[in-house]
C-alpha positions as CSV (number, residue, x, y, z in Angstrom):
1,M,-3.0,-251.3,60.0
2,M,-5.4,-253.4,58.3
3,G,-4.0,-251.9,55.0
4,K,-0.6,-253.1,55.8
5,I,-1.6,-256.5,56.9
6,R,-3.8,-257.4,53.9
7,P,-1.0,-257.5,51.1
8,L,1.1,-259.8,53.3
9,W,-1.9,-262.0,54.2
10,L,-2.9,-262.2,50.6
11,A,0.5,-263.4,49.7
12,V,0.8,-265.9,52.2
13,W,-2.9,-267.3,51.4
14,L,-1.9,-267.5,47.7
15,F,1.1,-269.4,48.8
16,A,-0.8,-271.8,50.9
17,G,-3.2,-272.6,48.0
18,V,-0.3,-273.5,45.8
19,L,0.7,-275.8,48.5
20,H,-2.8,-277.3,48.7
21,L,-2.8,-277.7,45.1
22,S,0.6,-279.5,45.0
23,Y,-0.5,-281.8,48.1
24,C,-3.8,-282.7,46.1
25,L,-1.8,-283.6,43.2
26,V,0.6,-285.9,44.9
27,S,-2.0,-287.4,46.8
28,G,-4.0,-288.0,43.8
29,F,-1.3,-289.5,42.0
30,V,0.0,-291.8,44.7
31,V,-3.8,-293.0,45.6
32,G,-4.6,-293.3,41.8
33,T,-1.4,-295.2,41.2
34,S,-2.3,-297.7,44.1
35,K,-5.9,-298.5,42.8
36,R,-4.7,-299.1,39.4
37,A,-2.1,-301.6,40.8
38,S,-4.5,-303.4,43.3
39,S,-6.1,-306.8,42.4
40,P,-9.1,-308.4,44.5
41,L,-7.3,-311.5,43.8
42,R,-4.2,-310.6,45.8
43,M,-3.9,-310.3,49.5
44,T,-2.3,-307.2,51.2
45,D,0.6,-309.5,52.6
46,S,1.3,-310.9,49.1
47,D,2.4,-307.6,47.4
48,D,5.6,-308.0,45.2
49,S,8.9,-306.4,46.3
50,S,9.0,-304.1,43.8
51,T,5.6,-302.3,44.7
52,R,6.9,-302.6,48.2
53,K,10.3,-300.7,47.4
54,K,8.4,-298.0,45.2
55,A,5.5,-297.0,47.9
56,P,7.6,-295.3,50.6
57,L,8.9,-292.2,48.3
58,P,5.5,-290.9,47.4
59,I,3.9,-291.5,50.6
60,R,6.8,-289.6,52.1
61,R,6.3,-286.7,49.6
62,A,2.5,-286.8,50.7
63,L,3.4,-286.5,54.5
64,L,6.0,-283.5,53.9
65,A,3.5,-281.7,51.7
66,S,0.7,-282.3,54.2
67,T,3.0,-280.9,57.0
68,V,4.1,-277.9,55.1
69,L,0.5,-277.2,54.1
70,A,-1.0,-277.5,57.4
71,G,1.9,-274.9,58.8
72,A,1.0,-272.6,56.1
73,Q,-2.6,-272.7,56.4
74,L,-2.6,-272.3,60.1
75,F,-0.3,-269.2,59.8
76,V,-2.9,-267.7,57.5
77,A,-6.0,-268.8,60.0
78,Q,-4.2,-267.2,62.9
79,A,-4.3,-263.9,61.5
80,Y,-7.6,-263.8,62.9
81,S,-7.9,-263.9,66.7
82,P,-11.1,-262.3,68.5
83,P,-10.9,-260.6,71.7
84,G,-11.3,-262.8,74.8
85,F,-9.4,-265.8,73.5
86,K,-6.0,-266.9,74.1
87,R,-3.8,-268.8,71.5
88,I,-2.8,-272.3,72.1
89,P,-0.7,-275.0,70.4
90,T,-2.8,-276.4,67.9
91,Q,-5.3,-279.4,69.1
92,F,-7.5,-281.6,67.0
93,I,-11.3,-282.2,67.2
94,A,-12.9,-285.4,65.8
95,A,-16.4,-284.2,64.8
96,L,-19.7,-285.8,63.7
97,G,-22.5,-283.7,62.1
98,D,-24.0,-282.5,58.8
99,P,-21.0,-280.9,56.6
100,K,-23.7,-278.1,55.6
101,A,-24.8,-277.4,59.2
102,S,-24.0,-274.5,61.5
103,K,-25.2,-276.3,64.6
104,G,-26.3,-279.6,66.2
105,T,-26.8,-281.9,68.9
106,E,-23.9,-284.6,68.4
107,A,-21.1,-283.2,70.4
108,K,-21.4,-285.8,73.0
109,E,-19.9,-288.1,70.0
110,W,-16.8,-285.4,69.5
111,G,-13.5,-286.4,70.8
112,L,-10.3,-283.9,71.3
113,W,-6.7,-284.8,70.5
114,S,-4.8,-282.3,72.7
115,V,-1.4,-283.4,70.8
116,D,-1.2,-284.3,66.9
117,P,-1.9,-287.9,66.8
118,G,-0.2,-288.3,63.4
119,P,3.5,-288.2,64.2
120,R,2.6,-290.7,67.1
121,G,1.1,-293.1,65.2
122,V,2.0,-296.6,63.8
123,F,1.8,-297.5,60.1
124,L,-0.3,-300.3,59.0
125,K,2.8,-302.1,58.3
126,D,4.1,-302.1,61.4
127,F,1.0,-303.6,62.9
128,K,2.6,-307.1,63.9
129,S,5.3,-305.2,65.9
130,L,2.7,-303.1,67.7
131,E,1.0,-306.5,68.6
132,T,4.0,-308.0,69.4
133,N,4.7,-305.1,71.8
134,G,1.4,-305.8,73.7
135,G,-0.3,-303.1,71.7
136,K,2.0,-300.4,73.3
137,A,3.1,-297.9,70.7
138,P,6.5,-296.1,70.8
139,A,4.8,-293.0,71.5
140,G,3.2,-294.5,74.8
141,W,-0.5,-294.9,73.8
142,T,-2.0,-298.4,73.9
143,F,-3.8,-299.8,71.0
144,N,-7.2,-301.1,71.3
145,N,-8.2,-303.9,68.9
146,N,-11.8,-303.4,69.6
147,D,-11.9,-299.5,68.9
148,W,-9.1,-298.2,66.7
149,W,-8.3,-295.1,64.4
150,L,-6.6,-294.5,61.1
151,E,-5.5,-291.3,59.5
152,E,-5.2,-290.7,55.8
153,H,-1.5,-291.9,55.5
154,G,-2.3,-295.4,56.9
155,L,-1.3,-294.6,60.4
156,I,-2.9,-296.3,63.3
157,M,-3.8,-293.3,65.5
158,E,-4.6,-293.3,69.4
159,A,-8.1,-292.4,70.2
160,P,-8.8,-288.9,71.0
161,D,-10.4,-288.1,74.5
162,F,-14.1,-288.4,74.6
163,P,-16.3,-286.6,74.9
164,I,-15.1,-282.9,74.2
165,K,-15.5,-280.8,77.1
166,P,-18.1,-278.0,77.2
167,G,-16.7,-274.6,76.4
168,R,-15.8,-272.2,73.5
169,Y,-13.1,-272.9,71.0
170,L,-11.5,-271.0,68.1
171,V,-11.4,-273.4,65.2
172,T,-10.5,-273.3,61.7
173,G,-10.1,-275.7,58.7
174,G,-7.2,-273.7,57.5
175,R,-9.0,-272.0,54.8
176,M,-11.3,-269.3,54.8
177,V,-13.3,-269.4,57.9
178,T,-11.8,-269.2,61.3
179,T,-14.6,-268.9,64.2
180,V,-16.0,-269.8,67.7
181,L,-17.2,-273.0,68.2
182,T,-19.7,-273.3,71.3
183,I,-20.0,-276.7,73.0
184,T,-22.7,-277.0,75.6
185,E,-23.2,-279.5,78.4
186,A,-26.4,-280.9,76.9
187,G,-23.9,-281.8,73.7
188,G,-25.1,-279.0,71.5
189,W,-22.6,-277.3,69.3
190,S,-22.8,-274.0,67.1
191,L,-20.6,-271.9,65.1
192,E,-20.6,-268.2,64.9
193,K,-20.1,-268.4,61.3
194,G,-19.7,-270.7,58.4
195,E,-20.7,-274.5,58.3
196,L,-19.0,-277.6,59.7
197,Y,-17.5,-278.2,56.4
198,D,-15.8,-274.5,56.3
199,V,-13.9,-275.4,59.5
200,T,-12.9,-279.2,58.3
201,H,-9.5,-279.4,57.2
202,L,-9.8,-281.3,54.1
203,P,-6.4,-282.9,53.9
204,C,-6.5,-284.6,57.5
205,R,-8.8,-287.5,57.3
206,S,-9.6,-289.9,60.0
207,A,-12.0,-292.9,60.9
208,R,-13.0,-295.0,63.7
209,Y,-13.1,-298.8,63.2
210,K,-14.8,-301.3,65.2
211,P,-14.2,-305.1,64.4
212,N,-18.0,-306.9,63.3
213,S,-18.6,-310.4,62.8
214,G,-15.6,-310.6,60.5
215,K,-13.2,-309.8,63.3
216,G,-11.4,-307.2,61.1
217,S,-8.3,-305.6,62.4
218,P,-5.4,-303.4,61.1
219,A,-4.1,-306.8,59.5
220,T,-7.2,-306.8,57.1
221,A,-6.7,-303.3,55.9
222,N,-5.3,-302.8,52.1
223,R,-2.1,-300.7,52.4
224,R,-2.7,-299.8,48.7
225,D,-5.7,-297.8,49.8
226,F,-3.3,-295.1,51.3
227,P,-2.6,-292.2,51.2
228,V,-6.2,-290.8,51.0
229,S,-6.9,-287.7,49.1
230,P,-8.1,-284.6,50.5
231,G,-11.7,-284.3,51.4
232,A,-12.5,-288.3,50.4
233,E,-13.9,-290.9,52.9
234,M,-11.3,-293.0,54.5
235,P,-11.2,-296.9,53.2
236,S,-13.4,-299.7,54.4
237,V,-11.6,-302.3,56.3
238,E,-12.5,-305.9,55.8
239,G,-14.3,-307.3,59.0
240,C,-14.9,-303.7,60.6
241,D,-17.6,-301.2,60.7
242,K,-16.4,-297.7,60.1
243,Q,-17.2,-294.2,60.9
244,D,-15.7,-291.1,59.3
245,Y,-14.9,-288.2,61.4
246,A,-14.1,-284.4,60.2
247,V,-11.0,-283.1,61.5
248,L,-11.2,-279.2,63.0
249,F,-8.1,-277.6,64.3
250,V,-8.3,-275.7,67.6
251,I,-6.0,-272.7,67.6
252,G,-7.5,-270.8,70.6
253,L,-9.5,-271.1,74.0
254,E,-11.7,-268.7,75.5
255,D,-9.6,-266.7,78.2
256,Q,-12.0,-267.0,81.2
257,G,-9.8,-264.3,83.0
258,S,-10.4,-261.9,80.2
259,S,-12.9,-258.9,80.5
260,S,-13.3,-259.3,76.9
261,S,-14.7,-262.7,76.9
262,K,-17.5,-261.8,79.1
263,D,-18.7,-259.4,76.6
264,L,-18.7,-262.2,73.6
């Protein structure tokens, strides 16, 4: 059976690699263009109309490439499923820790999005509308001006649920490693194989922003800093402290009713 699966797996993996390269090129072009066009003497709201008309097309292309890439990479990752785990719709962990570590003690500071927060987000350019609506996003979540999140395309996101619950999660970064992540009651975490970097989905970037004495908000973010290249740090926002988070895909949970899970 493995002999029959491998050629298909390899073909899909190569396809995902091509998509990954395409996404990097598109994102890099957009970010590079925006950085060349930026000026420290010009405020975000004073962008000329020609720049505003040109920006949406490459951003839409990057969004489309990112979506297709994530789907292809997940298809490859899901070829692996250990006994004792049940498949679930993809969830997303916001994680902190040394990228080179395979275990740590930071899990009490990790959060979980049970649904993809990206499509439920609000673009920075629409922040005033979000404020006018009392901070209520079209998807139903409420914006917190004292603790807010951005993703790589400049979308304001709902916060994940903190802390992540103890348990065993099947995680992947959509690349070479899919493995079991164990979260303990004390906030410890460990991977059965690989390092935190290996299960980080690089195209997905996320950061948490809290206003400091500068009283920053999404209104002080520079829209020209987006989209962010895969693996790069999220942009700073004037008047805010920033914390970058790694994003892990959760594709399975331990099946407590399975006899196989007791043997793991």
